[in-house]
C-alpha positions, 0 to 999 in steps of 0.5 A: 499499499502506498502513503499520501504524498508518496503515491507513485505517479501513474506509469504509462500504458507502455509498461502495462497490458491495458489502456485504461479510460474513464468517460462520464456523460453530461446531464446537469444535476444528473451528475449525482448518479455517476458520482455515486458510482465512482465513489464506490469504485474509488472505495474499492480501490482503496480497499485493495491499495489503501485509503490514499488511492484515487481514481486519477492514479488508475486511469490513463485518460479521464473524459467528461462532457458538461457536468461530466467535465466538471467531475473530470476536473475535480477528479484530476486537478491537483491540490497543494500536495499535488493530489487530486483536489477532490476524492470521489466521495465528495462529489455527491455532496458537492452536487447536493450543496450547490445545485440549488443555488446553481439552479434555483427553482423559481416559478416563472409564468410562460404565457401573457405579458410575462412571455416577453421577459420569461427566462429561457425564451429570450434569455438563458434560464439561469444567469450562471453567476454562482456557478461561474464563481463556484468553479473559479473558486474551486479550480482557481488558476490551475491549467489543463496541462497541470491535471494528474492524468490525461483529460479529454473535455468536449465543448462546442465553438459557435463562432467556428461551428466546429467541436473544440476538444480540450485534450491533455494529449493535444497540449503535449503534442503541440507546445505552442498551444497556451493551456487554458484554465480548467475553470474556463473549460469547465464553464464552456462545456456546461453552458447548455443552450437555453439554460446557461450563457455561452462562455467566451475567453482568450488564451495567448493563441486563440479566442473561444466562444463555447456552449455545452459539449453535449450538442456534439459529444454528450457521451465522450467515450468515443472522443476519448478513444479517438484521441488515444488512437491518434496518439498511438498512430502518432507514435507516442512513446506512452504507448507500445512502440512496436504495436500499431493502433490496430494491434492495440485496439483490444488493449482498452478498458473502458468504464463509461458512465451515463447520467440516466434517461427516462423509461417514458418519453413525453414527446411523440410525433402526434404532437411534434408534428405541429411544433415550430422553433419555439416549441422545439426549444421550449415546452411547459416546465421549461423542457427543451425537446431539442436539447433532450433529443440531441443528448440522448442521441448522441449518447446512445449512438456512441454506446452503439458504436463502441459496443459494436467495436468491442464485441466485433474486433476487441473484447467486449469484457473490456467495455462496461457501460452503467446507465439507468434508462428507467428514471422517472420523468421528474428525475430526468430533468437536468436542472430540477434542483429541488432538495427532494429531487437531488436526494432521490437521484442519490438513491437512484445512483445507489439502487443502480449499483445493485441492478444487474449489469447489462450489455448492448445486444448490437442486433436489437439495439437494446440493453440486456441482462449481462450473460454473467448475471452479475450486478453493476457493483460486482462489475465495478469490483472486477474493474477495480481489481483489474485497475489495481493489478494493472497499476502494480504491473506498471510500477514493477515494470517501470522500476529501474532493474538493479545491476547484479554486478554492482550488487556483488 
């Protein structure tokens, strides 16, 4: 077991057998669900390797979009001891404490004279001031190049109409890029249209005009794998120099965490066929069908692509997707931060651990119970054991070998 302050840096994949990836979806307050799962996983790693173990010590890259991007920064930003700023067991409490102030629950009439002034119609529903202040206070002046492991955080630049992917790998490859502040990245990736204002900031090398990364990659797992594959292809020495990208495909160990989706969709074609722009953007209770559809579609398509790749080309035992697709409608909102709703989301996360693990049937597109008949909790224990073995093997492999001649 390793002591705090003496916990060894995570050796690169070239010293091991796996390339370890953690991915966290977007979803606003529903980040409580993956937060609960991450707390359990980190507790299992601590059971194996000591109380000072942290998730950043085991994953080669952590990817997150929107609320997942904020969690990614919390898990990887360094504190004054060069250890993760937040242990995983503090994430849920962070959401419970701050979400009611980020998304204050205010009744605003949508019709009559109030329509012209209604927030969410002619202005973002929330001004973002509390969120921006909170993120800046917690992350301070820490920059993208200071994270304790590689991170990949998608955003979307509306000025250039293209994704802006903030990647540790890109920074290492291009030394001329000025590293942006993690706080600016987190504010940008969480700027969901109609909910929070777009975010503009400058570095020495570029100006950004960002909205929520969920419009292009709500599930960032494929984005993370793409970033790693580009590094393998470019000959990055962190990866096995004698193996090409195709031969290292089966080395990925991917844990992908969703933020939940609803079993009963509130939209249907009979209603939607009469909708114009305003109706697609705003329904009663400030529901935004367009964003809901985009978020669900990108997350599910990524899951489908990755499931197909792992099952057809690699090892399906190396991919674990944990997602609750049976949330009640009131829990599926990204901003219903009423304390009772937040507590219920925490319960959903805890219940999800006890549910049977699932696997996507690539023929039907449906998630089916895992043929090993294990719960998500048991599956995560297996992931923790593999992560622990991988880390120990890398440390042994990376350690300087003793010279027998000098020993004599």
